[in-house]
C-alpha positions in Angstrom: 5.1 18.0 -15.8 1.9 17.4 -13.9 1.9 17.4 -10.1 2.4 13.9 -8.5 0.1 14.9 -5.6 -3.2 16.7 -6.0 -2.9 20.4 -5.0 -4.4 21.5 -1.7 -7.8 22.9 -3.0 -7.8 26.2 -0.9 -4.2 26.8 -2.0 -5.0 26.3 -5.7 -8.1 28.5 -5.4 -6.3 31.4 -3.7 -3.2 31.1 -5.8 -5.3 31.1 -9.0 -7.2 34.2 -7.9 -4.0 36.1 -7.0 -1.4 34.9 -9.4 -3.3 32.9 -12.1 -3.8 29.1 -12.2 -0.9 28.6 -14.6 1.6 30.5 -12.3 0.3 28.7 -9.2 0.7 25.3 -10.7 4.2 26.1 -11.9 5.2 27.2 -8.3 3.7 24.0 -6.9 5.5 21.8 -9.5 8.8 23.5 -8.9 8.5 23.0 -5.1 7.4 19.4 -5.6 10.5 18.8 -7.7 12.7 20.0 -4.8 10.8 18.2 -2.0 7.3 16.8 -2.2 6.7 17.1 1.5 7.8 20.7 1.6 5.6 21.4 -1.4 2.6 20.2 0.6 3.6 22.2 3.7 4.0 25.3 1.5 0.6 24.9 -0.1 -1.1 24.6 3.2 0.8 27.3 5.1 1.3 30.0 2.5 -1.4 29.9 -0.3 -4.0 27.9 1.6 -3.1 29.3 5.0 -1.8 32.7 5.5 -3.0 34.0 2.1 -6.5 32.7 2.7 -7.1 34.1 6.2 -10.1 36.4 6.7 -8.7 38.8 9.3 -7.7 41.4 6.7 -8.9 41.6 3.1 -6.9 40.4 0.2 -6.1 43.8 -1.1 -4.6 44.9 2.2 -2.6 41.6 2.4 -1.2 42.2 -1.1 -0.3 45.8 -0.4 1.6 44.5 2.7 3.4 42.1 0.4 4.3 45.0 -2.0 5.7 47.0 0.9 7.7 44.0 2.2 9.1 43.2 -1.2 10.0 46.8 -1.8 11.9 47.1 1.5 13.7 43.7 0.8 14.5 44.7 -2.8 12.9 41.4 -3.8 12.1 42.5 -7.4 10.9 39.2 -8.9 8.5 38.7 -6.0 7.5 42.4 -6.1 6.4 42.0 -9.7 4.2 39.1 -8.8 2.6 41.0 -5.8 2.1 44.2 -7.8 0.0 42.1 -10.2 -1.8 40.3 -7.4 -2.6 43.6 -5.7 -4.3 44.9 -8.8 -6.2 41.6 -9.2 -7.2 41.9 -5.5 -8.8 45.4 -6.1 -6.0 47.8 -5.4 -5.7 50.8 -7.7 -2.4 51.7 -9.4 -2.3 54.9 -7.2 -2.6 52.8 -4.1 0.2 50.5 -5.1 2.6 53.3 -6.0 1.7 55.1 -2.8 2.7 52.0 -0.8 6.0 51.9 -2.8 6.6 55.6 -2.1 5.9 55.1 1.6 8.7 52.6 1.8 11.3 55.4 1.2 11.1 55.9 4.9 12.2 52.4 5.6 14.5 51.5 2.7 15.6 54.8 1.1 15.5 56.0 -2.4 17.6 53.4 -4.3 15.2 50.5 -3.5 12.2 52.9 -4.0 13.5 53.8 -7.5 14.0 50.2 -8.5 10.5 49.3 -7.3 8.9 52.4 -8.9 10.6 51.6 -12.3 9.5 48.0 -12.0 5.9 49.2 -11.2 6.0 51.4 -14.4 7.1 48.4 -16.5 4.6 46.0 -15.0 1.7 48.4 -15.4 2.7 49.2 -19.0 2.7 45.5 -19.8 -0.6 45.1 -17.9 -2.3 47.9 -19.8 -1.0 46.5 -23.2 -2.3 43.0 -22.3 -5.7 44.5 -21.4 -5.9 46.5 -24.7 -5.0 43.4 -26.7 -7.6 41.3 -24.9 -10.2 44.1 -25.5 -9.3 44.2 -29.2 -9.7 40.4 -29.5 -13.2 40.6 -28.0 -14.2 43.4 -30.4 -12.8 41.7 -33.5 
């Protein structure tokens, strides 16, 4: 279902860069279905606001999100932010280092869940890249 209100352009741009345009529009549509006014506030504050500030670079911001999601054991959001951190220029080694650093704050059970999720996400990421490269060659 298309959005009833036009997306906030900075929010759509930042969300598309970090999470893909399709994912971003899906989030906006879901929020709009719950409450159109809240959806607009979310777009302006989160994607078009906090995620679009220039004080720290996007890679650092995403690594912070990876750390926070690890400590909170927020695995669906962690998956999203692992991918976004790679899109923002983080290396796989940097992402897993952030996850490992969180053992100090959340212990090994949450770390292990996050590390296993990281392995699955990166395996899927690498497979998708291989498939895309094969399509370009063929």
